[in-house]
C-alpha positions in Angstrom: 78.0 131.5 89.4 77.1 133.5 92.5 73.5 132.5 92.0 74.4 128.8 91.9 76.4 129.1 95.1 73.5 130.9 96.8 71.0 128.2 95.7 73.3 125.3 96.9 73.9 127.2 100.2 70.2 127.7 100.8 69.4 124.0 100.0 72.1 122.9 102.4 70.9 125.2 105.1 67.4 123.9 104.9 68.7 120.3 105.1 67.6 119.5 101.6 69.7 117.0 99.7 72.6 118.4 97.7 74.5 116.3 95.2 77.3 114.3 96.7 80.8 115.5 96.0 83.4 113.4 94.4 85.7 113.7 97.4 83.0 112.4 99.7 82.2 109.5 97.4 85.9 108.6 97.2 85.9 108.9 101.1 83.2 106.2 101.3 85.1 104.0 98.9 88.2 104.2 101.1 86.1 103.6 104.2 84.6 100.5 102.6 88.1 99.3 102.0 88.9 99.6 105.7 90.5 103.0 105.9 90.9 104.7 109.3 88.3 107.5 109.6 89.5 110.6 111.4 87.2 113.5 112.4 89.4 116.5 113.1 86.7 118.7 114.6 86.7 119.6 118.3 85.5 117.2 121.0 82.3 119.2 121.3 81.5 119.1 117.6 82.3 115.3 117.6 80.0 114.7 120.5 77.2 116.5 118.7 77.4 114.0 115.8 79.9 112.0 113.8 80.4 109.1 111.5 80.0 105.8 113.4 83.4 104.5 112.4 85.3 107.8 113.1 87.8 108.5 115.8 88.1 112.1 117.1 91.6 113.6 116.6 91.1 117.3 116.8 93.3 119.4 114.4 95.1 121.0 117.3 96.2 117.6 118.7 97.2 115.8 115.5 100.9 115.4 116.5 99.9 113.6 119.6 97.4 111.2 118.0 99.4 110.3 115.0 102.8 109.7 116.8 102.4 105.9 116.7 100.3 105.4 113.5 102.0 103.8 110.5 102.6 106.4 107.8 101.2 104.0 105.2 97.9 103.6 106.9 94.9 104.5 104.6 93.3 107.5 106.3 90.1 109.4 105.5 89.9 112.9 107.1 86.8 115.0 107.5 85.6 118.0 109.5 82.7 120.4 109.3 83.4 122.0 105.9 86.6 120.4 104.6 88.9 123.3 105.6 90.3 121.7 108.8 90.5 118.3 107.2 92.5 120.0 104.4 94.9 121.5 106.9 95.2 118.1 108.6 95.9 116.5 105.2 98.7 119.0 104.5 100.2 118.6 108.0 100.2 114.8 107.8 101.6 114.8 104.3 104.5 117.0 105.6 105.0 114.4 108.3 105.4 111.6 105.8 101.9 110.1 105.7 101.4 108.7 102.2 97.8 107.3 102.0 95.5 110.3 102.9 92.2 111.5 101.6 90.2 114.7 102.5 86.6 113.7 102.3 85.3 117.2 103.1 82.7 118.1 105.6 80.5 115.8 107.7 77.3 116.8 106.0 78.9 116.4 102.6 80.1 112.9 103.4 76.8 111.9 105.0 75.0 113.0 101.8 77.2 110.8 99.7 76.2 107.6 101.6 
């Protein structure tokens, strides 16, 4: 198992294609259905590259950005690795949002396209 993780990590670090994850593929399905796409990385990370349809709502500012968004809105979240988008998912769920999906990291979701 450790060897497999090492191989996948090395392939990803050299920019070689890695099989798309199920969560990223589902993310694209939702995006194609018109979901709101939210990048929860910092403004600097967002400026360095992001999905065309994404808005930048950094994790530390979620409360401010989601104050006036309908809690039934279909929302796809992503970040660099899937960790911060997972935290955003949990936070928004606790605030009553019902239609959320964590698509993982930017590279992961780009590879699924």
